[in-house]
N, C-alpha and C positions, 0 to 999 in steps of 0.2 A: 731117898728123895720123896717128897709126898707129891701124889697126883691130885691135882684140884677135883678132877671129874670123879674121883672115887669118894670124896666126902659124903657123910650122912648130912645131907642139907635139912636139919631140924632147926627149931627156933633157938634163939639166944639162950634161953633159960634151961632148955632141955639138953643142948648139945655143948656149948661152948665152954662150959666148966670140965669136960671131959676131953676136949681136943688140946694135944701138946701146943705149946707157945709157937712154934715154927708153922704148924699146920693152922692154927688161928691167925696168924699175920698173913699167911699166903692166901686164906679165906678172905680176909678184909680187903687185901689189896685186888682180889679178883673182882669183888663187889665194888670197889672205889673205881676201877678200871670201868666197870659198866655204868656206874651212877654218874659220872663225870660228863660223858657225852650226853647220855640222856636227859641230864639237867641242862645242859647247854643247848640241845635241840628243842626243849621246852621253851626256855628263855627266847630262842630265835623265833619260835612259833608264837609267843604273845608279841614280840616286836613286829614282825612281817604282818600278822593279821591285824593288830591293833591299828597300824597305820593305814593299811589299805581299808579297813572298816572304816576309820574316820574319814578319807578321802572321798570314798563312795557315799557315805551319809551325807556329806555336805554337798554334795555336785547333784543337781536334778536330773542332768544329762546322763550321769553315771547310773543313777537310780532306775532309769527307764529301760525298757526291754526285760534283758537278762540279768540287769543289776541287782534286783530282789533277789532272785536265784543265787547269784555270786555272793551276795550279803549273806544269806542262809548259810552257804558253805564255810564263809569265812568266820561266821559267828560260831560254828560248830567246832571249827579247828582252833578258834582262839579259847574256848570254853575247855577244849581237851588239853592244850597247851598251859593254860592258865590255872587250871583245876584238877584234872583228873590225872595227868601225868606227873605233877608234883607229889598228889596224894600217894600214887601208884610207888614212886621212887622212894618216898619217906617211909611207907610201910615195909618195902622190901629192905631197905637197908635198917631201919628201925627194929624191924623184927629180929633182924641177926646181932645187933650190937647195942641196941638202947633200951627197947621195952618189950614186954609181952602183950600184944594186941587182943582185944575183944576175939571171942571165939567165931562170931556170926558176922564179922565186919564185912568180909567179901560178899555177902549177899547183899548189902546196901552199895557198900563201894563199887562192885564191878556191874551191879544193875545200872547205876546212873551212868558209869563209864560206858558200857556198852549200849546204853540207850541213845547218848550222844553219837556215837561212831556208828552204829547201825544205821541212824536216820542220815548221817553224813555220806554214808555209802549211797544211799539213795538219793541224797540231795545232788551227788555227783552224777547220777543217772539222770535226774530231772534236768541239769544243765545241759548234759549231752544231748538230750531230745529236744532241748530248745534251739540247740545249735544245729541240729539236724534241720529242723524245720526252717531256720533263717538261711541255711547255706542251700539246701536241696529244694525246699518249698517256700521261697521268699514271699510268693503272692499270698500266702496264708499265714505269714509270722504276725501281722498285726492282730488278727484275732487270738491267735496261741499267746500272746504276750501279754493279754490284759492282765488285771490285778485279780478277778476272779479265778482265771485259769491258773496264774503264779500261785494264789492262796491255796487253791485244791491240790496242787503238786505237793507244796510244803506240808500240807496236812496229812497227805497220804505218806510222805515219809516217816513221819513220827508215828503215824498208826501203824505201819509194818514194822517199825522199830520194837514199839510196844508188844505187839501180836507176836513177836518172836522172843522175848524175854520173860514175859509173865509165866509161860510154863516152867521155867527154871526155878522160879520163886518157890514153887510147889514140888519141886525136884521129878518134874514130868519131862522126859527126853534129856534131862541131864541135871547138872545142879551147879551152883556156884561154890568154889571151894578154894582153899589157897594151898599152893604147892610147897614144896619142903624148902625153896628159897625165899617164900613167905610172899610170893607172887598170887595176887588174886586172878582168876582165871574161870573159864566153864568147863566142866566135865561132860562130854556126852556120852549117854549111856544106852542109847537105842535108836532106832531108825527116825523117830521123830526128831530127834535132837540132830541129826544129820539133814532132815529137811528144813529145818529152822536154820541151821547155817547157810545150806544152799541160798535160801531166801534172803537172809540178812546180808551175806558177803558175796557168794559167787554170782548170784542172778543181777545184781545191779550191776557189778563190773562186767558181766556178761553182755549186759545191754550196752554199757560204754564201749566195750570192745566191738560189737556187731555194728554200732553206729559210727564208730572211727573207719573201720573198714568200708561201710556203706558210703560214707560221705568221701573218702580218698577215691575209691572206685568212679563214683560220679564226677569229681573234678576232674580226673585224669580222662575219663571217658569224653567229657566237655571241652578238654584240651585238646585231645585227639581230633575230635571232630571239628573244632574251630581252624586246626591247622590243615586239615585235611580240604576243607571247604574255603581256605584261604580267609578266614575271618577272625585271625588272632588279633585282639585290641592292640591299637597302636599305642607305644609307650606314652605315658603322661595323660592319657585321656582318663575321664571317670570310670569307664568301664575297666581300663587295664588297672587302675587304682584297687576297685573292688574286687576283680579278679585275684590280685595278688594278695589282699587282705584275706580273702576267702581260703587262699592256698597256704595262708600262715595258719589260719584257723585249722584246716585240715592236719597239717603237719603237727599241731600241738594236740590235738584231739588223739592221735596215735601215739605220740610220745608220752602224753598224760596217762594213758591207758596201760601202756606197758611199765610205767614208772609205778602207777598204783597196784598192779599186779606183783610186781617185785616186793612192794613195802607190805602189802596186806595179805596175800593169799597164802605163803607159807606157813604161818602159824595155824590157821584152820584145817590146811590139809594134813599137817603133821598130827594135830589133835584127833582128826577123824580117821586117820589112815595108818598112821604109824606113832601111836603114843609113847611105845617103848624108848623111842628116840631121845625123848625128854630125861627118862630116867638114867640113860647111859650118859647122856651130855647134860648136865643140870643147869649149866649157864646159857645154853643154846636158846631156850625160851626167852632169856632176859635180854640177849642181844637181838632177836627178833622183833622184841617189843620196842628195842631202839630205833629199829628199821621202820617200825610203824611211827615211831615219835618224829622221825625226819620226815614223813610225809605231810604233817600238819604246817611247817613252816614253808614248805614249797607249794603246797595246795593253791594259796591264794594268789601266788605269783602266775601259776599257770592259768588260774581261773580268768585272771584279768587279761592275760595274754590271748587266751581263747577268744575273748569278746573282744577284738580289736576292731571289727567292722561297725558300720554305722548302724546295724540293727541291734546293738547291744543295748 
């Protein structure tokens, strides 16, 4: 019996002519089993992000406050689902069964993919900061949600993304390369590469996690204080409605953080700390990429749910 994990996953032209027919069919089945849900997640991301982007862009009310930041997140998710993920899937599947791709294509394809994804990591962090101000410091929210502040936050997201990727173009801290399965990725070579990974991935999600814990703590402290002083809002009053909506925001921030960590963090952790794991399990990297693809159709739904209160 052929073991799929023992394959020498080289390109179609180098390897497939030497594989037994049974092994070749098993390899094709394994890649098809990965490609089908990966492509389905991309289609779902196009649908959810496209619909929500259209709804928000046509509504002046939804575009106010955090609406522009949400549009920023949705636009990044749409671009990834509509462009980057399909290209990624075609390159992987095609490299194994259809064509021999240009040698340096990963340098360009993965730079653009990482450019969008790293910016999106920080876009979610900027949205979390916006929600922190709205829930914990509502008196400062009007000044914090101006177009100028929003524009600066968006520019910072793309500046950080660019700064974290440019060194790899010159093979400083790491390099863009293709795995044996045909997947474009980044190979970290020294401490600088690890620092860039921390800034691009761990730090923004650390900010989201810290804000989630802070907002949850503040909300529950306020709730306990209100009960002890017998100042719990009466059901149906405006104060009770605002409290309920902010409680929803609090819970969704925490759930969103946990979901993002589950989808995003495993791959860079393995790349930085356990690189040999991918060598022993060649399909693991592809399936972790599917988890990341699942993040993009779900993200806009979470973002709009987080923004349920009137300060959005």
